[in-house]
C-alpha positions in Angstrom: -18.4 -12.3 -4.5 -15.8 -10.4 -6.5 -17.1 -7.1 -5.0 -16.7 -8.5 -1.5 -13.1 -9.5 -2.2 -12.2 -6.1 -3.7 -13.8 -4.3 -0.7 -12.0 -6.4 1.8 -8.6 -5.9 0.1 -9.1 -2.2 0.0 -10.3 -1.9 3.6 -7.3 -3.7 5.0 -4.7 -2.6 2.5 -2.9 -0.7 5.3 -2.2 -3.9 7.2 0.6 -6.3 6.6 -0.4 -8.9 4.0 1.2 -12.3 3.1 0.1 -14.1 0.0 0.0 -17.9 0.0 -1.1 -21.1 -1.8 -2.8 -24.0 -0.2 -3.7 -27.6 -0.9 -6.7 -29.0 1.0 -8.0 -32.6 0.9 -11.5 -33.7 2.2 -12.7 -37.3 2.4 -16.4 -37.7 3.2 -17.8 -40.7 5.0 -21.3 -41.7 6.0 -21.1 -44.2 8.8 -18.2 -46.4 7.7 -18.9 -46.0 4.0 -16.7 -43.8 1.7 -18.8 -41.2 -0.1 -16.3 -38.9 -2.0 -12.9 -37.2 -2.1 -12.3 -33.5 -2.9 -9.0 -31.8 -3.5 -8.8 -28.0 -3.3 -6.1 -25.8 -4.8 -6.3 -22.2 -3.5 -4.5 -18.9 -3.5 -5.0 -16.4 -0.8 -4.0 -13.5 1.3 -3.5 -13.4 5.1 -3.8 -9.9 6.6 -1.8 -9.6 9.9 -3.4 -7.3 12.5 -2.2 -6.2 15.9 -4.1 -8.9 17.8 -5.0 -11.4 15.1 -5.4 -12.0 11.4 -7.9 -12.2 8.6 -7.7 -14.3 5.4 -9.3 -14.7 2.1 -8.7 -17.4 -0.4 -10.3 -18.9 -3.6 -9.5 -21.6 -6.1 -10.5 -24.8 -8.0 -11.6 -28.2 -6.7 -10.7 -31.5 -8.3 -14.3 -32.2 -9.4 -14.6 -29.2 -11.7 -15.9 -26.7 -9.1 -14.8 -23.6 -7.3 -14.3 -23.1 -3.6 -13.1 -20.4 -1.2 -13.0 -19.1 2.4 -13.1 -15.8 4.3 -12.1 -15.9 7.9 -10.5 -14.3 11.0 -8.6 -15.3 14.2 -7.8 -13.1 17.1 -6.7 -13.5 20.8 -7.9 -11.6 23.9 -6.0 -12.7 27.0 -6.6 -16.5 27.4 -9.4 -16.4 24.8 -9.1 -17.3 21.1 -11.8 -16.5 18.6 -11.9 -18.0 15.1 -14.5 -17.9 12.4 -14.8 -18.6 8.7 -17.3 -18.8 5.9 -16.5 -21.4 3.2 -18.3 -22.0 -0.1 -18.2 -24.8 -2.6 -19.7 -24.5 -6.1 -19.6 -28.0 -7.6 -22.9 -29.4 -8.8 -24.8 -27.5 -6.2 -24.0 -24.4 -4.2 -23.0 -25.2 -0.7 -21.6 -23.0 2.1 -21.0 -23.2 5.8 -20.3 -20.8 8.6 -17.9 -22.1 11.4 -17.1 -20.4 14.7 -14.7 -21.5 17.4 -14.2 -20.0 20.8 -11.3 -21.4 22.9 -10.2 -20.7 26.5 -6.7 -21.8 27.3 -5.7 -22.4 30.9 -2.3 -20.8 31.5 -0.3 -20.4 34.6 1.3 -17.0 34.5 
């Protein structure tokens, strides 16, 4: 994982970068029953590109684990493409891949 982070930073070092910190809260339910609550505290970099952006972030969770994300977002005419890979290492290793494609109706 550290190698991937280093490679990404080196590959996009020519682009404008903006460091940030983030707090994220997740509350999990099954049907109407509360399951658990997780708090994430992360530091990251956002790399600004001509038609979009990439980001990478990592940090600690409230329940003694680690978490992070790597993702992108870019626009092409009325289309927006977003994707991210998120991992959580608490008591078991979990990850998810999420992709969003949006078409916006605009009158130009």
